[in-house]
C-alpha distance (Angstrom), angle and dihedral (degrees) to the residues before:
residue distance angle dihedral
M1 . . .
Q2 3.76 . .
K3 3.80 118.6 .
H4 3.78 117.3 -127.3
S5 3.76 129.5 -168.8
L6 3.78 117.2 -111.9
P7 3.83 94.3 -103.8
I8 3.81 91.1 53.1
A9 3.80 91.5 47.0
L10 3.80 90.7 50.4
A11 3.81 92.4 48.3
M12 3.80 90.5 49.7
A13 3.81 91.1 49.7
L14 3.81 90.8 50.3
K15 3.80 91.0 50.3
Q16 3.81 89.9 51.1
H17 3.80 89.7 52.9
V18 3.81 89.8 51.0
L19 3.80 90.2 51.4
A20 3.80 89.9 49.9
S21 3.82 89.2 49.3
D22 3.81 91.2 -120.9
I23 3.80 90.5 126.7
S24 3.78 133.0 18.6
D25 3.78 124.7 -111.3
D26 3.79 96.7 -121.7
D27 3.80 137.0 145.4
D28 3.81 92.3 -86.4
L29 3.79 91.6 55.8
K30 3.80 91.8 46.7
D31 3.81 89.5 51.2
I32 3.82 91.0 51.2
V33 3.81 92.3 48.4
N34 3.81 90.8 48.6
K35 3.80 90.4 51.5
L36 3.81 90.3 48.8
D37 3.83 89.1 51.2
D38 3.82 90.4 51.1
L39 3.79 90.7 48.7
N40 3.78 90.8 50.1
E41 3.81 90.6 52.8
K42 3.80 89.7 53.0
I43 3.81 90.9 48.5
E44 3.80 91.5 50.5
A45 3.82 90.5 50.6
V46 3.81 91.7 51.8
K47 3.80 91.0 47.1
A48 3.80 90.5 51.0
K49 3.81 91.1 51.2
A50 3.80 91.0 48.9
L51 3.81 91.8 49.9
A52 3.81 90.8 48.4
K53 3.81 91.3 51.4
R54 3.79 90.5 47.7
A55 3.81 90.5 51.2
Q56 3.82 90.8 51.2
R57 3.80 91.1 55.0
L58 3.79 93.3 54.2
């Protein structure tokens, strides 16, 4: 099983709800998903920095 960050997991859950017609695919949802994508990019950048620092210590 592949690990996903929380923003990716939330975006995937929202997309599943759209597919199930629980929520509508409107501008508000698209804005939320875009913000989750931006947050995920920031998380990945922090993780990369942490891994680089860890590699320097070894």
